[in-house]
N, C-alpha and C positions, 0 to 999 in steps of 0.2 A: 406926403410923398408917395410915390407910386412904386415902392420897393417890390421887386420880384416881377415887374412888368417890363415888356419890351416897349420902348417909346421912340418916337421920331418927330421931326418938325414937318409941318405941312409943306409940300413941294420939294422936300429934300430926301435923297435916297438913304442917308445915313441912319442906321438903326442902333439904338443903345439898349443896354440892360440897366434898369434902375436897380441898384444894389447898394445897400447900406448907406442910403442917403446921397449917393452919387450916380452920375450917368457914365456908363462904361461903353465906349465905342466898340462895336463888333466890326473888326477890321476888313473883312471881305466875305463875299457870298459863300465860299467853301467853308469857312469857319462857322458862319451862321448855320448852314445846312447840316454840318456835322454835329452841332450841339442842339439845335432847335428843330422841332417836328415840322413846323410850317410857319407861315406869316399871319395866320389868323389871330386876331385879338391884339395886334399892335396898336397901342394908344397913340394918337396923333395930336400934337399941340401946335399952337401958333409960334411959340418960342420955348426954348429950353435953357435960355441963358442964365436963369436963376439957379439951376442945378449944377453943382460943382462937378467938374470932370474927375473921373476915377481912372484907374489903370485900364487900358484897352484890353479887350478880349481878342487874342490873336491865335495864330495857327498852332501854338504850343498847348492850347487849352482844349480839353475834350472831356467826354464822359467815358469812364472806365470802370471795369470790374476786374478784380484780381482773380486769377485762375482758381485758387483754392478758397475763395470766399463768396458770399452772396451779396455783400454790400456794394452799392453803386456809388461812385464818387464823381464829382466835377473836379478835374485837375485844373487848378487855378494858380494864381501867383499872388503873394502878399504885396504890401506896399513897397517893398524893396526889390521886388522882382523874383524873389525866391519861390520855387514851386511849393505848392501846398495842396492837400486833398481836402475837399469839402464833401462830407458825407451827405448823400441824399437819403434822408431817413425814412421816407415813405412814398407810396404811390401817389398820394395827394400832393406832395411836394413836386414830384416828377411832372404831374399834370399841371400844377399851378404855374410852373415856369415854362410849360410847353416844351420840356426837354424831349429830345429824340428818344425813341424806344430802342434804338440800335446803339451799341457802345462797343468799345474796343476791350478785348480781354487781354490783360497783362499777366505775365508770369510773376509769381511771388519772388521777391529777392531776399 
């Protein structure tokens, strides 16, 4: 499986993130551009039908850092739709996913 890669089908505009054995549809260009640095390195396949669909990546998901911390997180949703933080543990992970280097700073609550 191509976990951590962005993938798409030949001739189709839809881009997915391969994550935890599933393909996650990135719902729109604004969401894509807010999370990912560019479109370099997207893997293209003839078909993706054998990969199970996961939760879509939508406008609620983004990269954030809290005002009083140095950790960077991907604000995601679990299988039930409940918001969750996924810690980006290193620069190599940031680069591997081709995450954007701009993120939103949130106030600690």
